[in-house]
N, C-alpha and C positions, 0 to 999 in steps of 0.2 A: 578515590576524588580525582574528578577531571577537570583542574581550573587552566588552561591553557596558559601562556602566555608566549604570544608569537615568534613564532623563529625559534624555541627556542628547544622544541624535542623533535622534529621534524626529523624521520626518518629519511625523506625524499634524496636523492643525490642532485647534486648542484647544478651539474653540467646535461645538454641534453643530450640525448642516442647520436651518436653519428650517420645512424641510417635507420630504416624502419620506422616502429612506435613503439613508446615503452608505455605499458598500462601499470600501474603502481596502487596497489589496496589496500587504503585504508581501514575495510569493513568490507564486509558483504563477500570474503571469499571461504570457502567452507563454513560459512554461517548464512542462517535464514534474513533478513532484516541489516540493521546497523551498517548499509550501504555507504559508501566511496571511494574514489577512483582516480587517481588524475594519469592523465594522457599526454605524451607531451612526443615532437617527433623532433627532428636535426633538424627544424627552421627556428627552433626555440620555442614553439609554439605550444602553450600549455593552456588543460582545460579540466577543471574538476567534473563529476558527472556526479551528483546525489551525496548528500550529505548528511548523513541520517543518524539518529539512534536507536538501539530497541527495545522497546520499553515495556523490559521486564523487572522483576524487583532483587537486584537495585538494576539499573538500566544498565544496559552495555552503548559502550562509547568506542567512537571510529580515530583510530591513531590521529595527532596534528597536523593538519593538512601546510603545506605550506604555499608561497605567497604567490595567489594565483589570478588574473586580471577578473578572468570569465570564469563562471561553472553555470551546468546547466542540470535542473533539475526533472525527471523524468513524472513525478507528478505527487500530489500532497498528503501522501501518508506518512506520519512521523520518523518511522523507521527511513524515510529516506530524502525529506527537508527538515528535520528536527534538529540539525544542529544552522544550518543554516543563518543562524544571526548572529553565530560568532565570526563567521566572514566579512562582519563588515569592520572588522581588525584589519584586515588587506581594500577594505573600499571595492570589494569585487561585485561585479556586474552578477547581477543573478537571470537565466534565463529558461524561459518555462510558457505554457503557452497560459491566457489569459487566468483561462478556470485557475489553474493550478495557483497562480497568484491572488485568485480573488480569496481561494479558501485558505491559503497559507496562514492568512494570524487569525484564524480561530482554533486550527492546530497549534499554533506557536503560543498562545494564548493559554489555551488547555496545558501545556506543555509545562508552563509554568507555573500553573497552578498548582499541578500537580505533584512539580518538584517541591513547594515551597510545604504541602500539606503531608507530603512523606521524608520529608528532611534531604531526598539528594541532592546532592552540588549541580548544575548548570556552569558551563561556558560561556554561557552570556546571560545578559540582564534586560529589562525590559526597556534600554535605553538603546540597546543593540537591535532589539526586535523593529524601534519606531523603522531604526537608519536602514535594516533590513527590505521594508514595506517598501520605502520609498527607491530600492537599488534594484528595483524588476523591471526587466525588459521583455518583452510579452509579443508571442509571435503567434498566426497561424499557421493550422495545418498547410503543409507544403511550401510553407517560407522560407525562402533560403538568408541565413545570414551570416556574416562573416566573424570567427573569431583569430585573429592573427593571421595566419597563413593557409586556414583552412575554411571552407563551406562549406554552414548544416543547413539542419532541414530535418522539420518535427512531423512526424506520422503518428497517427491512430494507433496506439499500443493492444487496446479494446479491456485494458485492465479496469478503468473507471474511468467516467467521462472526464476527458482534457488529460489524462495517463500515455504519455508519448514514447515513442522510440526514436532514435537522433541517427538522422544518417548522414554522416562526415566525410566532406571529399577533402585530402590531402595533397601534395603535389607525388604524391607516392601511389597514392590507390583510397579504397575508399573501405570506411569501420561504421558498423550498424553495431549500438547500441540497444538490447533489447527493453530497458526496464524489466518492468513485473505486467508478462502481456498473457493476454485471453484469445485465441484466434476463432471464438466461438461469438456468434454473437448473443450478447444479455441485454435484460428487457433495457437500459439506458447508455447502453455503448456500441458501437460496430467493431468486431474482431478484425486482428491485429492480420495485414497481410505480407507476407516474404518482401524483403527488398536486398537485389542482387549486391553482390557486396564482395570484397575480398579479405577480409576480418569480419565476423560476426561473435559477439561478444550477449550469450544468452543468458538468463535468469533460470534458473534447472529445481525450482521450489519443489517439483511433484516428480522431481527423474524416480522412476520405479512404482510411481502409482498411477493410476488410470481414474478419470472420474466417473459416475454410472451417468447414463444420459441426464442432460440437463432438463429438458422436456416434464422425464419421469418423475424428477427429484421436486420439481415444482410441481405436479400434480399431486404426487406425494403430499407436499407441505400441507397445502391448500385443503385435502382431505383430510388430512390430525386434526388442523382446524376449525375443521367442520363438525368432528369427531364429539372435540372437546367442548364447543360450542351446545353442541345437540343435547351434551346432559348440565345445563347450565353453569361450565368453568369457563374459566380464561387463560386463552393463550399468551404465556409472556414469551416473546420473540425477540430475545437478544439479539442487537444485531451494529455490526461499525458504522459510525459517523458517515463517511464516505464512503455511496456502495452500494454496501450490504442492506440497511435499512431501506433505501430510496429502492433499490431493486426488488425487497420483499413487500413495499406497496404496491408499488407497479402489479407485481404480480394478485395477490388481494385482488386489489381495485379490477380488474383484467375479470378474474375464476368468481370474484364473489362479491360481489356490489355493495351486499344486504347487511354483508356486518359492520360492527362498531367496527373501530379501528381507529386509535389516539395513537399518537407518535409524540416521545418524547426524548427528550436528553440533545446532546450539540448535533444530532443529523438533523435536527427542525431548522439549527442555521445555516447551517450546510445546502442543505438544499434552497435554498431562497439565494444564496452565492448561484447557483445552480442554473437557477431562474432566470439573473444575470449575466447567464452566460449561456445563450441557448445553442449557439453554434455547434457547441462540443458535446449536446445530448440527441444522442439514435431519434428521441422521439419526443421533444421540448413541449408539444402541446400537452400529450398521454403522460408525460411525469408530472407536470403543472394539474391536469384532473385531480391526477393521485394524490397529489402534494393537499390541493382542497378539498381534498374529499375527505380525509383524514380529517381526526378531531387533533388538533398541537395543543401540546400540553403548555402552558406560559405559567403556570404557579402553584405552590400549593392545594386551591381551593379545587381546579384540574385535575391535581394529580389523587386527592382523593375519590374524584367524579370518576377517574379511569378505572378505579378497582374492578366495578360494575362494568365495563366493558368486554366484549368478544372476544378483541385481540389487544394487545399492548403492544407495540414496536418501541425498542427503545436504548439505550447505550446505557454500559458498555459491553459490547462484542462478545467480550473474555471473562463477564461479570465480576472483576475486578475493580468497580466502584461506579458513578452513575447512578442513577434514577434506577437502575434493574436492580440492584438490593434493596431498593430502599422499597418496589412492587414485591417482589422474593421473599423481602421477609414478612409481609402482610399477608402475601397468595397463599405459604406454605401453611396456611392455616386448614386447608378447604383440600380437599383429595381428588375436587371432580378438576381444579386445576390441571395444568402441565406447563413443561419451559419445554421451550423448542428452539434449539439450538441449530446457526442457520451457516455456522465458519469454524474457521481453525482454531483450534485453544490449545494457547501455549500450553508446553508443562510450566509448571507452577501456578498458573494461571488460576482464577476460581473456578470456570468453567468447567479446565482438566480435573480441578480436584472434587469435582460436583461431579462428574462424569465416574471418579476412580472409588470414590468415599460417601456418596450422595451426602459431603456437606462440603459447606465452603466457610470463609468470615464470613459476618456479617458485620459492620460495626465494631471489628476488636472481638467477636466471640464465633467460635468453632459453631455453625449454625449447622444441624441435623434438617434436611431437604426433605420430607415425605412425598412429595408428588411424583408423576410420570416426565419422565425427561427419555425426548429426543433429539437425533440431530439427523440434518440435512446437508448433503454436499452440496453446497450453492457457492463455488468456487471461484473465482475471478481469474484466478492462474490457469494458463496451458497444461495440461496432463505429459506423462510422457511418451506418449504417441504422436500425441499435437508438436510437442516441443522437437522431435526429431523431425517429422514432417517438415516443420518449419527453417528448421535447419537446413534441412537437401534441398528444400525449395530456396534456401537464399543464396545457394553455392559457394560457400565460402572455401577458401583453401586452408584456413584457419579459424577454430571455433574454440573460442573461452566459455567456460559456464561456471557460474559464479553468482549469487542468490540462492545456495542450498548446499546441506550439508554434506557430508565427506561420502556418503554412501548415495545419494541419489545423483550429485554429481558423476560418478563414478558409471553407475549403472546408464547412464545418458551418453557418457564418455565410452561405453563400454560398444553400446551400440551402432555407432558413431566412427568408431575408429577405423582406418580402413580407405574411408571417403574422404576426410580430410583431417587434418593436426589439431588435435584435439590438447588442449593446454587447461590443466586443475590451479588456478592460483594458491598462493596461501600469502594472509596479509603480512603486511611490512618487508615485503620482498618484490622486485623491478624484476619483471619479464621484457620482451625486445622482442617485437614478431616483424618479421617483411614482410610484405603486402604479397610479392611475387613467389614467396615460400606454395 
């Protein structure tokens, strides 16, 4: 149970470092997701980057943050912003792009609802969420803003529209925090570009693994959808609400505009927020056209009609809840239908259970799913080769690898050791790096 009382359990040191910059991971070190890191230098300037929770069952929470006046959030996935409302305890200013701030209410409301349904505790309540929504300070890419004695600016991260890398200029040097990045262009976001720096904090989710060619995967997805439709079936595509669902709509609209595609779940609300922040989408008119082309599901009668569609794109992307389970429970009786997974299926998730055992829990019952299942790699994270190239082109003297399990982080480190000093941190342990190393 995580019910923090501010200041009671923080392990963060009281005094600032004498020189260099201190990094103290509250979560996200040697693990994927659950990110939160405190940065502080000798001036006493202190900044929290991200404060999320891992939406596992039960959730994994970061450690308690110390008092911070400012926090920067890279993007609006729950493993990066899920704990942000708790920071209202400190009246922390929350910084992000306008799109991240716009989507935050949807993500927090969903987290609150799921916690209530599944009976796990949250460290914040609805009142905290309302206060957090009033605490946003939003920034355009490339716009400098001050945090204590530091100057900061955000750069496109490529992961999803509105996702940001953070460039921090301190009196001693420059640090870049990658957030979740993809160096490739995707249907809705421009890829991340390297930034010269002294210290690079780099996510390593796909350390040791490379993606197949993105265009070939998109073509394979469309071909598979058309095959299912040609035999009279419906293709169910579970998709993440912020990023993946919108990418799938863009791909299908571009390549197979004659299909009847229904769009359901939280992604429909997220997409409407996207439409209000067109500056963060690489082709906003194309996204709007794809969204209007899809048949948005808004109620029970729409959901029943969708059962006869060519394609249903819906949350949740890991088959842990949402409308996807409702559809799956009904589509499983017709062998012409198929399930097309487009994203990572975490250990213990419904999607992982389906892949491994051919069954998953639906409304409390272990249910066998006798349908064809395909998986497609449409990841919006950079792969091993791209991460190493990004690090080399950023030319840091120090590299810190986070948001990766220990094996993935080690594989990136092994490739780059000798070219730069590599640190793989632990949660709840402070490291001090000097910009001149």
